[in-house]
N, C-alpha and C positions, 0 to 999 in steps of 0.2 A: 578475354579471352580462349581464343581459337579450343580444338582440341586432337592430336595425332589419331591415327584408324592403322593396327593392327593389321599387319597382312601379309604373316607370321604366323607360327607358332609357331610357342617359345624350345626353341632348336638348340638353340646357347645357351651353356652356365655361364659363361663370360662374352659376351655379344659385343665385337667393338671393329673398329679400321674400318667403315664404311670409303666404300667406293663402287662409282658407279662406272664401269665401261663399256665406252660408248660406241665401239670396236665389235664385239657382240648384245652388248644390248641390255645388256644384265646388270642388278646389283650383286657385288660381295662382298662380303664379309668374316669376319672372325669370331666363331670360337676356340676367342686368344690360349684360353688356358692349357687347351685339348687338343690342338695343333691342330688343326683345320678349319680350312673357309669354307663356305655357304655358300653358294651360287642361286642367283632369282634370276629368272628371265620373264621377260613380255607376261606372259603364261598365271607366272606364278609358280609354276612349278620347279622346286626346292634340288640339288643336285650337294652332297657332299665332294669335298680332298678333303686324303689325308697328307698332313708335311715331315719332314725330319722332326721338328719338334716344334713349339709352343710358337706362337708368331703374336703381329702386334699389326701389319703396316703391307698392305700390296697396292705397288701404283705400274705404271703400263715403261715400257720400256716404247721412247722415239719411235727409232728408225727401225733396230732388229726385231721386235716382238717381240709377245710371249711378255713377264711381268719382272717386276724387283719384288721381295719381301721379305723383311723383317724378321727373322727366328730369334728364337730365343738372344741367342748372344751377338748377331750378324747378319748376313744378307746374303741371303740366296738369288739364282735365276732358273726363270720357271718359265717353258713354254707354254705357250697359250691353252692345252689342255692339262694345264696344275697335274702335270703327273710326271716331270720328269727334272731336273735340281742342280747347281751347279753355287757352289758358293764359289763366294768372291771377295766377302770381308771377312776378320771377326775383332770386334769392337773390346769382345772381356773377354779373358777367361774366368773371370767369378763365379762361382753355383749359386751364389746372394742373389746374382744379378738377371736382371735381364730386360730387352727393346720394350720399349711403348709405343706410342704415337710419332710419326716422322710424317713426311712430304717431298716433294725436289724445288728446289732454288732455280731459279731463269738461267742461269747456269747449268744448267742438265744432271747438278748434283744429289745423293739421296741424303736430307741430314734427318736424322733418326734422337733421337734421345732413349733415355733409362733408367731403369728408378729400381731398388731395390724387394726383392717378393718383399719384404717385413714392411716394405713403405720407410724407413730409415730419414734420418735429416743427413742429408747431404748423403746418400747413396746412391747418386745417380747422376751422369750428363749429358750434354749432346756432341755429336761427333759430327761432319761432315763426310761423307766417299764423295770423290770424283769423280766420274765416266768413267777413269782408268785404274779404277780399287783402290785408290790413296788417300791415306785414315785425317783425319783432322780435329784434331778436339778444339769444339768454336763456344762453347761454357761449359762453368763448371765448379761448385757444387751443384744441384741440383736434386732435389729430393722424389716428387714427383712428375717426372718431362710429360707433357700433354699433349694440348693443341698447337701445332703449327700449323699457317697461312702465312702466304705473302700479298702485298699489295700489287695490283694489275700490271705497274711500271719494275716491280722487284725492286725496289730499294728500300721496302719497311721488311719486315718482318716482324707478326705477330705472334705471342710466345703463352704458352701457360707451364706451370710449375705450382700445380695443384693448391697447395701448403699453404702460397702467400696471397690464394682469393685475391687473383692479376689477371690481366691480361694485360703483358706487357708488347712495349713495340721496339724495333733495333733498329737502327739503321743497318744497310747492310752495304758492301763494297760493292761496285758496276762488275771490277776486277779480278775482286781476287772470289769473295763471295764469306765475306768475313762479317759479324755481327760487332754494332760500336750505339757508344749510347742508349743505353736501356733505359730506361724512364714506363712512369704504369700509366695502360690507354685508361681500361678499366678496371674498375672497386667491384669485385660479390660479396658485397651480401653477407654474414655468415647466417639468417633469416634462410634465406636462398639453395643454403647445397654450397657444396664445391663444384669448380665449373675445371671441367678433364677435357676431352674433345673438341673442335668449334669448326665452322663450315665458314666460306668470305661470299660472300654473291659479287653481282660486276660492278657494282654502285660502292662496290669497301666498307658495306658494312659485314657484322661477323654475328654469327649464329652459334649462342656458347650452351653446350648442355651440361647439364644442373648435375651432377650427383648426389643424389641424396635428398631433391630438392624436386624430383619428377617432370622438368619440364625445360623446354630451349628458351633462354633469350639471343633474341632479338636484337643488337644495339647497333642504331645507323653508321656512317661511321665518322662521326664527331664524340662517338661512346655515350650515344645519347639514345635508353631505351625505349624501344619501341612497338614490341610485344611480348608478350608472354606465348607460349605455347607446348601446353598441355599434355602428360603425355598419360593416360587416367589407368589406375592398375598398377603403375612400376613407383619406383623411388627410386632407383639406382639407373638414372643415365647416362649413359659412357660415350655418347658420341653423336656426328651426322654428316651429310655429305647430300649433294646436289643432283638428283640425275633426272633417270627420262626425259624425252626426243629437246625438248627444249630446257633443259635440267636448270626447271623447273619447281621440281619435288622435290624435297627435303623428307629425308628416309635418315632414323633413326632409331640406333642401336641401344639395345638395354641388357642387363645383368642382374642374373639372382645370384652371384657372388657374397658369400658367408649369411644366405636370410634360410628360414628356415622350412620346411617342406611342399605344409601345410599354408604359408607366406606368398601374396603374386605371384598366383598362376602364369598369372602374363609374361613374369619377366627373365627375356631371355628371346622375347622375340622383339621383331625387326617391325615402327612407325612409319607410316605415314602422314606425308600434308602438301597440300599445293597451296602453294606462296607467289602474291606480282613479282615474285625477282627471281630471273636469273639467276643463277650459283655463276663464278667469276669461270672461266676453263684454267683446271691446272698443270703446273709444267707436267712434262713428263723424267724420267731417265734414259741420260744420253747415252750410257755403258753400254 
């Protein structure tokens, strides 16, 4: 097993949602429950940007610049400096529910899952927000909505609802973006931890963060386990994303949510490892 290396201090309480911004050559990641986004530039310099609420996911806007960000219960647009914000969609008015993981499909829509703060069964759903800001529910009920990635041709979506201990795959309608024909793709054994966020490479392989397992599992396109990457000294591995100039560095976020102060001092840091595969080019929001 190879080991990832820590590249930032333990700055996040609940690190989440890593995103490589190729336009600026920096990694963005969430301090989710604190409502802030950290940025790490090529020299390792950290900056912090405060947002109006808790945050979970950030993605680039395709043509108009700036970002789309999932906040506690909706979506906002942000400028390049992450300093000006405009709300475009509210998914829920339930104060017990927040957004979690998300991403964009090949039609330029933003897909975002939700979960109850207490993680209760069936407390969340998955929504699709179109470029003109229309909202549709694509899947419910779910419990802890997490990783989302699409095949290169956009005809399949891979999805994690953490308590199921699976990565499922759906067919995606090329005209509407609707999901259908759910089936299991990967089963995660209880001894490995719980599946959380994930990344996808150019060969269709999935890299799954193992919450409670202190690792990333890499599965090839046929769902065969290829490699386990250890994240030393940290058990709560939350998500991962490819980045770097050629998208061959895997960045890994971690969390210290619920941990005693004297445990796992590196929890909340970002780790990284060089891979032999490039990450897939991710779709951007067209709105």
